[in-house]
C-alpha positions as CSV (number, residue, x, y, z in Angstrom):
1,M,-0.2,0.1,-0.1
2,S,1.0,2.6,-1.2
3,N,0.8,7.0,0.7
4,V,-1.7,8.2,-1.9
5,V,-5.0,8.8,-1.2
6,H,-7.1,8.0,-4.8
7,I,-8.6,10.6,-5.7
8,L,-11.7,9.0,-6.4
9,T,-12.1,6.6,-3.3
10,R,-10.3,8.1,-0.7
11,R,-9.3,5.3,-0.1
12,P,-5.1,4.6,-0.2
13,L,-4.2,3.1,-3.5
14,D,-2.5,0.1,-3.3
15,E,-0.3,-0.1,-6.3
16,R,-0.1,-3.3,-7.4
17,L,-3.8,-2.8,-8.2
18,G,-3.5,0.6,-10.4
19,T,-6.5,3.0,-11.1
20,S,-4.7,3.3,-14.4
21,V,-7.1,1.3,-17.7
22,R,-4.8,-1.1,-18.5
23,P,-4.2,-0.8,-22.5
24,G,-7.5,-2.3,-24.5
25,E,-8.8,-3.2,-21.1
26,C,-12.9,-3.3,-22.0
27,L,-15.3,-1.3,-19.6
28,V,-16.6,-4.5,-18.3
29,C,-13.2,-6.1,-17.2
30,F,-11.9,-2.6,-15.7
31,L,-15.1,-2.1,-13.7
32,R,-14.9,-5.9,-13.0
33,R,-11.3,-5.5,-11.4
34,M,-11.9,-1.9,-9.6
35,V,-15.5,-3.3,-7.4
36,G,-13.7,-6.9,-6.7
37,A,-10.3,-4.9,-5.6
38,Q,-11.7,-1.4,-3.5
39,E,-15.3,-1.3,-3.3
40,C,-18.0,-0.2,-5.2
41,L,-19.0,3.4,-5.2
42,G,-23.0,3.5,-5.7
43,S,-21.9,5.4,-8.0
44,F,-21.0,4.7,-11.5
45,T,-17.1,6.3,-11.0
46,W,-15.3,4.2,-12.2
47,A,-17.2,4.1,-15.4
48,E,-16.8,7.6,-15.6
49,H,-13.2,7.6,-15.5
50,Y,-13.3,4.8,-17.5
51,R,-15.4,7.1,-19.5
52,R,-12.6,10.5,-19.2
53,S,-9.6,7.8,-20.3
54,R,-10.4,6.0,-22.8
55,A,-13.1,7.5,-25.0
56,P,-14.5,11.1,-23.8
57,R,-17.2,11.1,-26.9
58,A,-19.6,8.6,-25.1
59,V,-20.8,11.5,-23.2
60,A,-24.8,9.1,-23.2
61,L,-22.6,5.5,-21.4
62,E,-24.1,6.2,-17.9
63,R,-27.6,6.9,-19.7
64,R,-26.8,3.3,-21.5
65,L,-25.4,1.7,-18.2
66,R,-28.5,2.3,-16.8
67,S,-31.1,1.8,-18.9
68,E,-30.0,-1.6,-19.3
69,G,-30.3,-1.7,-15.8
70,A,-27.4,-1.6,-14.6
71,A,-27.4,1.2,-11.1
72,C,-23.9,1.4,-10.3
73,D,-20.7,0.2,-10.9
74,C,-20.6,-3.2,-9.2
75,E,-24.0,-4.2,-11.1
76,V,-22.6,-3.8,-14.8
77,P,-20.8,-6.7,-14.8
78,G,-23.6,-10.0,-13.6
79,R,-26.3,-7.3,-14.3
80,V,-25.9,-6.1,-17.7
81,W,-22.9,-8.2,-18.6
82,R,-22.5,-12.4,-17.4
83,L,-19.2,-13.3,-18.4
84,S,-19.7,-16.0,-21.5
85,G,-21.1,-19.3,-21.5
86,S,-17.2,-20.3,-23.3
87,L,-15.9,-18.8,-20.2
88,L,-18.0,-20.6,-17.4
89,V,-16.5,-24.0,-15.1
90,R,-18.4,-27.0,-13.6
91,D,-19.2,-26.4,-10.1
92,P,-17.9,-30.1,-8.5
93,A,-19.9,-29.7,-5.7
94,S,-23.3,-28.7,-7.6
95,G,-22.4,-29.8,-10.9
96,L,-23.5,-26.3,-12.1
97,L,-21.7,-23.6,-14.6
98,V,-19.7,-20.9,-12.4
99,E,-17.3,-18.1,-13.1
100,P,-13.2,-19.0,-12.5
101,A,-12.3,-18.3,-9.5
102,A,-9.8,-15.9,-11.2
103,A,-10.7,-13.8,-13.8
104,P,-10.8,-14.4,-17.7
105,R,-7.8,-12.5,-18.9
106,C,-9.6,-9.9,-20.8
107,S,-9.5,-10.3,-24.5
108,A,-9.2,-6.4,-25.5
109,T,-11.6,-3.8,-27.8
110,R,-11.2,-1.1,-30.0
111,P,-9.5,2.2,-28.4
112,A,-12.8,4.8,-27.5
113,S,-14.8,1.6,-27.4
114,T,-17.3,1.5,-24.4
115,K,-17.8,-2.5,-25.7
116,P,-17.2,-5.2,-23.5
117,C,-14.2,-7.3,-24.9
118,D,-15.2,-11.7,-25.7
119,N,-15.7,-12.3,-22.8
120,W,-18.9,-11.2,-21.9
121,S,-22.4,-11.7,-23.5
122,L,-25.4,-9.4,-22.4
123,A,-27.2,-10.3,-19.5
124,R,-30.4,-10.3,-21.4
125,D,-29.6,-12.1,-24.2
126,L,-28.5,-15.7,-22.1
127,A,-31.3,-18.4,-22.0
128,L,-31.9,-18.8,-17.9
């Protein structure tokens, strides 16, 4: 941990995690990484950080995420976008397909995009 306080979270910055968008990292992988390692701030703070860093022209990002059913950053991976079925693993205890313990590597997106990488499927398109 560092003695530097992150401007968004007001918490000590973990230098190993970093809050910068990684080269090619998609929005959903970034949000999953930030919310998983830090905490959800109850807003679209991390999505806005991504937008400003990677896709400044995507001014309707928050409105789009809200229209898909998310109320904050932590609801984007899971409620709006779910891990693609090909990346799920079988739980030995229940036999059900579940997300792997370690997050899969982001398969990357084009610059200035707020679309997710191929690791994600729109939740409303998935059969239950």
